N, C-alpha and C positions, 0 to 999 in steps of 0.2 A: 477614524472616518467611517461612517456606517452607510453601507451600500444598500440597506432595506429600504429607507424613505425614498431614495432616489429611482430605486427599480420600480417601486409603486407609483411614483409620479410619472415615471416615463411609460409604464403600462397604460396608465389612465389618459395620457396624452395621446398614445398610439390608438386607443380605443375611440377618443374623441375625434382623432383625424380620419379613422376609418368610417364613422358615422357620418362625417360631413362629406367625404368623398362619395358615398352612397347617395346622398341628396343632390349632389351637383353632377352626376353622370347624365350625359345627354340623352333624351329619349330618341325614339326613331325618327330619323328625318322626315320631313313634312314630303319631300319629293317621293319617297318611297310609299307613303301613305296615299298621295293621289294616284300613283301609278297602281297600287292594289285596288283603289275604288273604280279606275278606268278600266282595269282588268275584269273586275266583277261585273261591270256594266256591260262590256262586251260579250261576258259569258251569258248574261241573260237576253241580250239581243240575238246572239247565236242559236240559243235554245229555242227562242221564239219561232225564228226564221226556219229552223231545222224541222220544227213540228209542223209548220204551214206546208214545206216543200214536201215532206214525207206524206203528208195527207194529200197533197196535190197528186203525187206519182200513183198512190195507191188508188185514189178515186178516178184518175184518168184510166188506169190499167183495168179496173173493174168496168168503167164504162165501155172500153174497147171489147172487153170480152162479152158483155151483156147486150151491148147496142143502145145503151141509154146515156148518150154523151154527157148532158150537162148535170144529171141528177147526182150520180155518185161523186162527182168531181166537187160539187158545192158541198154536200154532205161531209167528205172527207176533209176537205180544207177547212171547214168550220170544225170538225173534230180535232184536226191538228193545230188550229189556232188555240182552240181550248186545252189541248195537252201542253202547248207550249206556254201558255199564261200560268197553269198549274206549275209547270217546272219552274218558270221564273219565280213564282210566289214562294216555292219551296227554297229556291236559292237565296232570295232576299230574306227569309226567315233564318237560314243558316248564317248569313252575314250579321244580322241584326243579334242572334245569340252570341256570335262570337264577339261582337262589340260589347255585349253586355257582361261577358266572361272578362274581357280586357278591363273594363270600367271597375268592375267588382274587385279585380285583383289590384289595379292601381289604388283604388280607394282604401283597400285591406293594408297595403304597404305604406 
């Protein structure tokens, strides 16, 4: 009885089973993906609101000090809005880049 051919067949079978298991492993659940997208959306909303609120308080404070009530308030609220939008766009680019890297990794595998 030769053990050589059986060992080779078992090794080949084990390799085929390992390759098949890799193709059938479940990907990330959809619920986690939606949670992650919602989390990113809230992050962007908070960044926008924070920029506007910070601009409001800086403008209001300067108006109280200088005695020009609406001028600095309006200017700094607009600057805060612009800063918030810029930060949101940066966050959106980070998310897009991460998705592109993930897609490239899945395509490569």
